[in-house]
N, C-alpha and C positions, 0 to 999 in steps of 0.2 A: 951138642950136649950142653955146652956152656950156656947157650941161649935158652934152652929148656929150663935149666936150673934158675936162671935169672927171672924168667917169666913166671915160674912157679912160686918163687919167693914173693914177687910183687903181687901176684894174685892172692896168696895167703895173707899178706899184710893188709892189702887195700880192699879186699872183698868185703870185710866186715867193719873195719875202721871207716868212718864217714868221710873218706877222702877220694873216692871214685877209683875203682880198679880199672874201669874202661879208659878213663883219662890217663892214668899212669901207664897202662899198657900201650896206649897210643903214642905217648911221648917217648917211651923207651924204644919202641919199635922204630920210630923215626930216627932216634939217635944212633941205633946200631944197624939201621938199614934192613930191618926184618919185616917181611910182609905178614899180614894177619893169617893165621891158620885156624880155620873154623873147627876142624877136627880136634885140634889140641885144646881150643877154647871150651868145646863141649865137654871134654874129659875133665878139665879143671872145674867146670861147673858141677860135674858129678861129684868131685871131691868136696866142693862147698856144700852140696846137698847132703852128703853123708855126715858132715859136721853138724848141720842143723838137726838132722834126724836123731843124732846121738845126744846132742846138747839139750834139746827140748823134748826128749822122748816121753817124759812124764806128762808134760803139758799137752803133747800131741795125743797121747792116750786118753786124757781127760776130755779133750775136745771131741774126739771120735766117739767116745762113750756118751758124751753129752748130746751129740747130734742124733744118735739113734735112740735117745730117750724120748725125743719128740715132745719134750716138756718145755713149753714156752717160758716158764718161770725159772728154768734151769740156767745158771750162769754160763755154763760151757755150751749148752745148746745155742744160746744167743750168740756166743763168741763164734761158733761154727758158721752161723748165718752171716755174721759180719765178715768172716774170712771169705765166704763165697761171694758176697757183694763186692768186696775189695778186689777179688780175683777177676770178677766180671768186667769191671771198668778197666783194670790193668790189661786184660786180654783184648779188649776193643782197641786200646791204644797200640798194643803189640801188633795186632793185625794191620793197623793203619801204617805202622812204621816198617813192616816186614820187608818190603821191597825197596826201601829207601836207604840201604846201608851205604851206598856210594856217596849219597848226599851227606849223611851223618858223619862219615869218615873224613871230616874236613877240620883243619886245625882251628878255624874260627868257631865252628860249632862246639868243638871240644873246649876251647877257651871260655866260651859263653857258659858251657855246662859247669866248669870249675868255678866260675864267678857266681853262678846261680847257687851252687852248693855252699859257697862261702857266705852268701847272704842268709840262706836258711839256717846255717849253723850259728851265725851271729844273732839272729832273731830268737832262737830257741833257748837261749841261756836263762831259763826260768823254771821254777818247779810247778808241775801241774797238780791238780787236786781231785780229778774225777776219772771215771772209767769211760771206755769207748761206747758210743751208741751207734745205731744204724747209719745215721747221717755222717758221722765221723768216718765210718768204714769206707764209704764211697770216696770221701776226700783223700784219705790215706791211700786208697787204691789208685786214685787219679795221680797222685804224686809218685807212686811206684811205677806207674806207666810212663810218666814223664822222665823217670830216671833211666829209661831205655836210651835216651840221648846220651852219647858218650860225654864224660866229664861230670855228669850229674850222679852223685852217689846214691845208690838205692837205699842203703841203711840210713845215710845222712838225711835224705829227703823224707823218708817215711817217719823216722823217729822225730825229726825236727818239726814237721807239720803237726804231728800228734802233740808234741810239747807246746807248740805255739798256740794250739786251740785249747790247751789246759788239761791234757791227759797226763795221768801220773807217770813218772819215769819208768817204773817197772812194767806197767801196762803197755806203754809205748814201745819199750824194748821187746817184750814178748810178742806183741801183735805184729811188729815189723818183721820179725823173723818167721813167724807162723805163716804170714801171707807170702813170704819168700819161697816157701816150698812149692806151691802150685805155679808160681811165676817162673822159677828155675826149670821145673819140669816142662812147662809150656815152651820156654825159650829153647830148650834142648830138642824137643819134638819138632819144632818149626825148622830146625837146621839139620835134621837127620839126613835129608836127601843130599846134603853137601859134604858129608863125611868122606874123607879119603884115608887110605891106609897110612899109619904112622908106625914106626918101629915100636914094638911092644915094650922094650926096655925104657924107651923115652917116656912112654905113657905111665909106666909104673913109677919111675923116678919123679915125674911131674906130679902124679897123684899123691904120693907119699909126702913129698915136700910141702905141697899146698895144703894137704890135710892137717899135718902137724902144726904148721904155722897158723892156719885158720882157726884151729881149736884154741890155740894160745891167745890170738887176737880177739876172738869172740868172748873169752873169759875176761880179758882185760877191758874190753869195751863195756861190759856189764858193770865192772868196778868203777870205771871212769865216769859212767853215766850217774852212778850213785853219788859221786863227789861233785857232779855238775862242773867238770873241767873241760867243757866242749870248746872253750875259747882257744885252746891250743890247736884244735883241729881247724877252726876257721882262719887262724893266723897262717897255718901251714898251707891250706888250700889256696889262700890268697897269694902266697909266694909262688906256688906251683902255677897258678893262673897267670901271673906276670911272666914267669919263665916260659910258659907255653906260647906266649905271643911272639917269642923270638925264635921258635924252632923253624 
């Protein structure tokens, strides 16, 4: 039970903050001698998905409505197409990495991922001025796919690359989490065949803890992004990167 609580807290904090939940879970599991549990990980992702659906419910509704308008001049129709294009490239990378989990679960890969995240966070410390276009959506989707490598933060990589190429902060934030919805669903579906039974009370406790903390951290991330204080994140990820080298 103690390990379930620890992992749920880490997932809740690190899933949305740009510091890599996969990297932190890898490190903590190594420290406490706990093997990865795909079933529990899928359930935590369900918690993360629930948070996004609630937090972005208004934006999601507008995108769905915009898509079915089939109006090429409609802002939300265009955004829906951008989400599809980003998801497409992410999905291709996901399929390529699907059977390479043993290779990716390597401390040097995780350390590289944390360092890569640090570099992205360092480079994105600037304010964008424009909205996303079709070409941008492919690039952001590419970086979301790359974030499947443990140690690379999904939110960190997608928001950072969007800011680096000049996308406005709020636009980068919203798009990053909208494209997370199909990505999380896809990741869960690809691992359904590996689900094993876990005690129901463990799942409920893990879901509730992760859900509450994720909702708090997502709210904080939006406020932090508005103040452009990402430097604290890349300082932190660099420290974690150095620590990971000695595990």
